N, CA, C and O of each residue as an XYZ file, in Angstrom:
468
protein
N       0.842     -1.180      0.000
C       0.000      0.000      0.000
C       0.887      1.243      0.000
O       1.813      1.350      0.804
N       0.606      2.166     -0.888
C       1.399      3.384     -1.019
C       1.120      4.330      0.142
O      -0.001      4.407      0.645
N       2.150      5.041      0.553
C       2.014      6.014      1.632
C       1.303      7.262      1.104
O       1.634      7.770      0.033
N       0.336      7.740      1.861
C      -0.357      8.965      1.492
C       0.329     10.146      2.141
O       0.924     10.017      3.211
N       0.250     11.299      1.495
C       0.868     12.500      2.049
C       0.136     12.952      3.305
O       0.776     13.392      4.260
N      -1.179     12.854      3.327
C      -1.980     13.282      4.467
C      -2.944     12.151      4.836
O      -4.028     12.053      4.262
N      -2.559     11.303      5.782
C      -3.410     10.165      6.132
C      -4.548     10.528      7.086
O      -5.187      9.627      7.629
N      -4.818     11.790      7.303
C      -5.852     12.237      8.227
C      -7.231     11.789      7.750
O      -7.611     12.059      6.611
N      -7.971     11.114      8.603
C      -9.325     10.688      8.275
C     -10.367     11.581      8.922
O     -11.366     11.926      8.291
N     -10.147     11.961     10.178
C     -11.117     12.769     10.896
C     -10.384     13.533     11.980
O      -9.506     12.988     12.648
N     -10.745     14.791     12.153
C     -10.097     15.601     13.169
C     -11.089     16.608     13.744
O     -11.932     17.152     13.031
N     -10.967     16.841     15.039
C     -11.821     17.835     15.686
C     -11.037     19.057     16.141
O     -11.621     20.006     16.664
N      -9.716     19.045     15.947
C      -8.907     20.166     16.433
C      -8.837     21.333     15.452
O      -8.362     22.405     15.828
N      -9.290     21.167     14.217
C      -9.311     22.266     13.264
C      -7.996     22.516     12.563
O      -7.869     23.509     11.848
N      -7.000     21.639     12.745
C      -5.695     21.863     12.124
C      -5.771     21.792     10.606
O      -4.960     22.417      9.923
N      -6.719     21.051     10.069
C      -6.850     20.944      8.616
C      -7.431     22.222      8.006
O      -7.368     22.402      6.790
N      -7.987     23.100      8.817
C      -8.561     24.351      8.329
C      -7.530     25.469      8.234
O      -7.811     26.514      7.647
N      -6.351     25.270      8.794
C      -5.311     26.299      8.799
C      -4.409     26.248      7.574
O      -3.482     27.051      7.460
N      -4.657     25.336      6.672
C      -3.820     25.210      5.490
C      -4.002     26.435      4.583
O      -5.088     27.010      4.498
N      -2.935     26.808      3.926
C      -2.952     27.944      3.004
C      -3.865     27.629      1.819
O      -3.867     26.503      1.320
N      -4.625     28.596      1.376
C      -5.537     28.391      0.250
C      -4.781     28.225     -1.070
O      -5.291     27.594     -1.996
N      -3.568     28.787     -1.167
C      -2.813     28.713     -2.415
C      -1.945     27.463     -2.505
O      -2.016     26.725     -3.488
N      -1.125     27.223     -1.482
C      -0.197     26.088     -1.559
C      -0.728     24.844     -0.852
O      -0.228     23.746     -1.096
N      -1.725     24.987      0.014
C      -2.314     23.838      0.688
C      -1.523     23.319      1.862
O      -1.807     22.224      2.347
N      -0.541     24.060      2.340
C       0.295     23.589      3.448
C       0.171     24.500      4.651
O      -0.205     25.667      4.537
N       0.496     23.940      5.809
C       0.545     24.721      7.045
C       1.846     24.382      7.738
O       2.041     23.211      8.064
N       2.725     25.286      7.983
C       2.686     26.715      7.657
C       2.890     26.940      6.159
O       3.441     26.094      5.455
N       2.448     28.065      5.708
C       2.470     28.412      4.293
C       3.911     28.516      3.778
O       4.781     29.059      4.459
N       4.150     27.998      2.584
C       5.473     28.073      1.974
C       5.452     28.934      0.714
O       6.408     28.923     -0.062
N       4.372     29.676      0.510
C       4.265     30.565     -0.654
C       5.300     31.683     -0.532
O       5.593     32.125      0.578
N       5.862     32.152     -1.661
C       6.788     33.282     -1.573
C       6.043     34.544     -1.155
O       4.877     34.736     -1.500
N       6.727     35.393     -0.413
C       6.120     36.643      0.048
C       5.855     37.561     -1.145
O       6.677     37.634     -2.058
N       4.715     38.266     -1.150
C       4.452     39.188     -2.259
C       5.448     40.340     -2.233
O       5.903     40.745     -1.163
N       5.790     40.869     -3.411
C       6.756     41.967     -3.444
C       6.200     43.209     -2.768
O       4.992     43.450     -2.764
N       7.097     43.982     -2.202
C       6.694     45.222     -1.534
C       6.230     46.243     -2.570
O       6.720     46.264     -3.699
N       5.290     47.078     -2.177
C       4.770     48.114     -3.066
C       5.627     49.367     -2.910
O       5.774     49.906     -1.813
N       6.183     49.813     -4.019
C       6.989     51.038     -4.025
C       6.123     52.130     -4.649
O       5.879     52.105     -5.856
N       5.649     53.100     -3.838
C       4.742     54.120     -4.369
C       5.297     54.897     -5.557
O       4.541     55.252     -6.461
N       6.595     55.168     -5.576
C       7.169     55.976     -6.657
C       7.109     55.254     -8.003
O       7.102     55.901     -9.051
N       7.065     53.907     -7.984
C       7.030     53.147     -9.227
C       5.658     52.547     -9.513
O       5.538     51.675    -10.373
N       4.625     52.996     -8.811
C       3.287     52.445     -8.978
C       2.363     53.502     -9.584
O       2.193     54.586     -9.027
N       1.773     53.172    -10.724
C       0.830     54.054    -11.388
C      -0.580     53.582    -11.060
O      -0.951     52.453    -11.380
N      -1.356     54.434    -10.430
C      -2.734     54.107    -10.080
C      -3.685     54.848    -11.009
O      -3.453     56.008    -11.349
N      -4.742     54.181    -11.414
C      -5.773     54.788    -12.253
C      -7.001     55.035    -11.405
O      -7.456     54.154    -10.674
N      -7.527     56.224    -11.506
C      -8.666     56.657    -10.701
C      -9.834     56.952    -11.636
O      -9.697     57.741    -12.572
N     -10.986     56.322    -11.388
C     -12.137     56.540    -12.258
C     -13.417     56.507    -11.447
O     -13.458     55.987    -10.331
N     -14.464     57.076    -12.036
C     -15.798     57.067    -11.442
C     -16.623     56.045    -12.195
O     -16.670     56.068    -13.425
N     -17.276     55.147    -11.470
C     -18.028     54.061    -12.090
C     -19.451     54.063    -11.558
O     -19.670     54.217    -10.357
N     -20.426     53.891    -12.459
C     -21.828     53.809    -12.046
C     -22.513     52.577    -12.617
O     -23.707     52.381    -12.394
N     -21.786     51.747    -13.344
C     -22.390     50.590    -14.008
C     -22.781     49.518    -12.997
O     -21.990     49.145    -12.131
N     -23.999     49.034    -13.119
C     -24.475     47.956    -12.271
C     -24.795     48.368    -10.852
O     -24.914     47.515     -9.973
N     -24.935     49.657    -10.613
C     -25.193     50.144     -9.255
C     -26.427     51.037     -9.196
O     -26.576     51.825     -8.263
N     -27.299     50.923    -10.171
C     -28.530     51.714    -10.235
C     -28.256     53.215    -10.183
O     -29.004     53.964     -9.554
N     -27.187     53.653    -10.842
C     -26.873     55.069    -10.916
C     -26.042     55.613     -9.770
O     -25.662     56.783     -9.787
N     -25.755     54.790     -8.779
C     -24.932     55.240     -7.655
C     -23.468     55.311     -8.098
O     -22.975     54.409     -8.775
N     -22.790     56.368     -7.719
C     -21.404     56.570     -8.125
C     -20.454     55.878     -7.154
O     -20.670     55.882     -5.942
N     -19.398     55.283     -7.709
C     -18.350     54.640     -6.921
C     -17.017     55.073     -7.509
O     -16.825     55.011     -8.724
N     -16.099     55.508     -6.664
C     -14.757     55.858     -7.093
C     -13.910     54.594     -7.040
O     -13.829     53.940     -6.000
N     -13.274     54.246     -8.169
C     -12.487     53.017     -8.266
C     -11.019     53.377     -8.457
O     -10.678     54.200     -9.306
N     -10.150     52.751     -7.657
C      -8.701     52.928     -7.762
C      -8.132     51.605     -8.256
O      -8.144     50.612     -7.527
N      -7.626     51.584     -9.505
C      -7.040     50.394    -10.114
C      -5.531     50.540    -10.193
O      -4.985     51.637    -10.075
N      -4.863     49.394    -10.398
C      -3.426     49.411    -10.626
C      -2.596     49.107     -9.399
O      -1.367     49.156     -9.463
N      -3.224     48.799     -8.296
C      -2.488     48.476     -7.079
C      -1.987     47.038     -7.170
O      -2.793     46.133     -7.388
N      -0.683     46.792     -7.012
C      -0.176     45.417     -7.054
C      -0.834     44.574     -5.969
O      -1.186     45.080     -4.903
N      -0.995     43.293     -6.249
C      -1.691     42.420     -5.302
C      -0.820     42.182     -4.075
O       0.148     41.423     -4.120
N      -1.170     42.821     -3.016
C      -0.519     42.692     -1.713
C      -1.642     42.851     -0.698
O      -1.973     43.979     -0.333
N      -2.247     41.742     -0.225
C      -3.478     41.813      0.576
C      -3.393     42.733      1.788
O      -4.303     43.528      2.023
N      -2.321     42.637      2.552
C      -2.217     43.450      3.763
C      -2.081     44.935      3.415
O      -2.718     45.784      4.038
N      -1.251     45.239      2.423
C      -1.033     46.642      2.033
C      -2.296     47.235      1.411
O      -2.618     48.399      1.650
N      -3.014     46.432      0.609
C      -4.249     46.925     -0.006
C      -5.307     47.236      1.033
O      -5.988     48.257      0.941
N      -5.452     46.355      2.030
C      -6.436     46.583      3.084
C      -6.065     47.796      3.924
O      -6.936     48.564      4.333
N      -4.769     47.968      4.183
C      -4.318     49.120      4.975
C      -4.546     50.424      4.215
O      -4.993     51.414      4.794
N      -4.239     50.424      2.915
C      -4.453     51.622      2.109
C      -5.940     51.952      2.008
O      -6.316     53.123      2.046
N      -6.785     50.933      1.881
C      -8.226     51.155      1.831
C      -8.726     51.767      3.134
O      -9.549     52.683      3.113
N      -8.243     51.276      4.251
C      -8.658     51.824      5.551
C      -8.270     53.291      5.661
O      -9.063     54.107      6.130
N      -7.058     53.634      5.235
C      -6.603     55.019      5.281
C      -7.437     55.913      4.360
O      -7.802     57.028      4.731
N      -7.737     55.414      3.156
C      -8.545     56.194      2.218
C      -9.952     56.413      2.743
O     -10.487     57.516      2.627
N     -10.563     55.387      3.319
C     -11.912     55.528      3.857
C     -11.942     56.538      4.995
O     -12.886     57.321      5.106
N     -10.928     56.526      5.834
C     -10.854     57.483      6.937
C     -10.668     58.898      6.402
O     -11.321     59.832      6.868
N      -9.777     59.057      5.423
C      -9.498     60.380      4.875
C     -10.723     60.959      4.169
O     -11.033     62.139      4.327
N     -11.419     60.127      3.389
C     -12.571     60.608      2.612
C     -13.855     60.623      3.429
O     -14.830     61.258      3.028
N     -13.875     59.942      4.558
C     -15.078     59.913      5.386
C     -16.213     59.148      4.737
O     -17.366     59.578      4.791
N     -15.899     58.022      4.128
C     -16.903     57.247      3.413
C     -16.604     55.758      3.548
O     -15.566     55.370      4.084
N     -17.510     54.942      3.065
C     -17.323     53.497      3.079
C     -16.612     53.050      1.820
O     -16.440     53.819      0.874
N     -16.204     51.799      1.827
C     -15.532     51.268      0.656
C     -15.229     49.800      0.825
O     -15.466     49.219      1.884
N     -14.702     49.203     -0.230
C     -14.368     47.790     -0.215
C     -13.206     47.517     -1.161
O     -12.837     48.363     -1.976
N     -12.636     46.323     -1.041
C     -11.557     45.870     -1.900
C     -12.100     44.707     -2.718
O     -12.317     43.625     -2.173
N     -12.326     44.908     -4.022
C     -12.879     43.868     -4.890
C     -11.995     43.687     -6.108
O     -11.670     44.652     -6.799
N     -11.613     42.462     -6.367
C     -10.830     42.100     -7.557
C      -9.571     42.953     -7.691
O      -9.209     43.343     -8.801
N      -8.914     43.239     -6.606
C      -7.683     44.017     -6.645
C      -7.870     45.505     -6.838
O      -6.889     46.231     -7.000
N      -9.111     45.983     -6.825
C      -9.390     47.417     -6.996
C     -10.049     47.950     -5.732
O     -10.911     47.298     -5.142
N      -9.636     49.127     -5.333
C     -10.249     49.779     -4.174
C     -11.485     50.529     -4.652
O     -11.423     51.267     -5.636
N     -12.598     50.348     -3.969
C     -13.839     51.035     -4.325
C     -14.299     51.875     -3.150
O     -14.462     51.374     -2.038
N     -14.509     53.164     -3.409
C     -14.996     54.095     -2.397
C     -16.387     54.568     -2.792
O     -16.642     54.833     -3.966
N     -17.267     54.671     -1.842
C     -18.629     55.106     -2.127
C     -18.647     56.595     -2.458
O     -18.036     57.407     -1.764
N     -19.356     56.935     -3.527
C     -19.517     58.333     -3.908
C     -18.396     58.832     -4.808
O     -17.466     58.096     -5.135
N     -18.502     60.086     -5.198
C     -17.495     60.721     -6.042
C     -16.411     61.300     -5.144
O     -16.530     62.430     -4.671
N     -15.368     60.538     -4.912
C     -14.273     60.932     -4.022
C     -12.966     61.115     -4.799
O     -11.886     61.003     -4.219
N     -13.051     61.395     -6.094
C     -11.852     61.437     -6.930
C     -10.857     62.500     -6.488
O      -9.657     62.231     -6.429
N     -11.329     63.698     -6.177
C     -10.409     64.778     -5.795
C      -9.693     64.458     -4.489
O      -8.472     64.590     -4.398
N     -10.446     64.039     -3.483
C      -9.856     63.708     -2.184
C      -8.899     62.534     -2.299
O      -7.804     62.569     -1.738
N      -9.304     61.485     -3.025
C      -8.477     60.290     -3.159
C      -7.196     60.601     -3.923
O      -6.126     60.121     -3.549
N      -7.285     61.390     -4.978
C      -6.100     61.728     -5.753
C      -5.109     62.526     -4.914
O      -3.911     62.245     -4.938
N      -5.595     63.513     -4.175
C      -4.699     64.312     -3.334
C      -4.035     63.447     -2.268
O      -2.844     63.602     -2.003
N      -4.788     62.543     -1.658
C      -4.245     61.688     -0.603
C      -3.204     60.716     -1.168
O      -2.135     60.545     -0.583
N      -3.512     60.083     -2.299
C      -2.582     59.111     -2.887
C      -1.305     59.782     -3.379
O      -0.219     59.216     -3.254
N      -1.427     60.980     -3.935
C      -0.230     61.699     -4.371
C       0.622     62.126     -3.181
O       1.848     62.173     -3.282
N      -0.014     62.434     -2.063
C       0.728     62.777     -0.853
C       1.518     61.567     -0.331
O       2.568     61.729      0.289
N       1.003     60.351     -0.589
C       1.707     59.126     -0.193
C       2.842     58.777     -1.161
O       3.666     57.915     -0.857
N       2.892     59.433     -2.318
C       3.975     59.204     -3.263
C       3.576     58.429     -4.502
O       4.433     58.164     -5.345
N       2.311     58.053     -4.652
C       1.859     57.322     -5.830
C       1.687     58.272     -7.011
O       1.429     59.461     -6.823
N       1.830     57.751     -8.221
C       1.506     58.494     -9.425
C       0.068     58.153     -9.760
O      -0.265     56.980     -9.931
N      -0.793     59.161     -9.857
C      -2.238     58.940    -10.059
C      -2.662     59.585    -11.360
O      -2.354     60.746    -11.627
N      -3.384     58.801    -12.180
C      -3.958     59.335    -13.418
C      -5.456     59.065    -13.401
O      -5.911     57.994    -13.000
N      -6.197     60.048    -13.841
C      -7.641     59.866    -13.956
C      -7.938     59.217    -15.305
O      -7.333     59.557    -16.322
N      -8.873     58.286    -15.294
C      -9.280     57.633    -16.540
C     -10.789     57.557    -16.575
O     -11.450     57.614    -15.539
N     -11.328     57.429    -17.771
C     -12.780     57.286    -17.926
C     -13.465     58.542    -17.848
O     -14.690     58.585    -17.960
């Protein structure tokens, strides 16, 4: 009989739930995501109303995939603009037309920001 990599049949301690979603191992052996350098990052800022019944949403695209940094930047933007928002598909979404405030804040952090759309 061949040896299995994971002979676990049943467990109540929850250790099988701690496995990484990408590599499937615990502790995770995935390479760390690269650090975001604001001076070399071009962000696109646009206003979107599609699929929202006419409600405006400010979308910030172009942020490299770095989950912790994206969530931290979203929290800072929401606090600065005084509005709600979310992180969907690698894009930051802020409720309402917050383009001016978001652009000024991101440029103050050192990002290059271009308006599109």
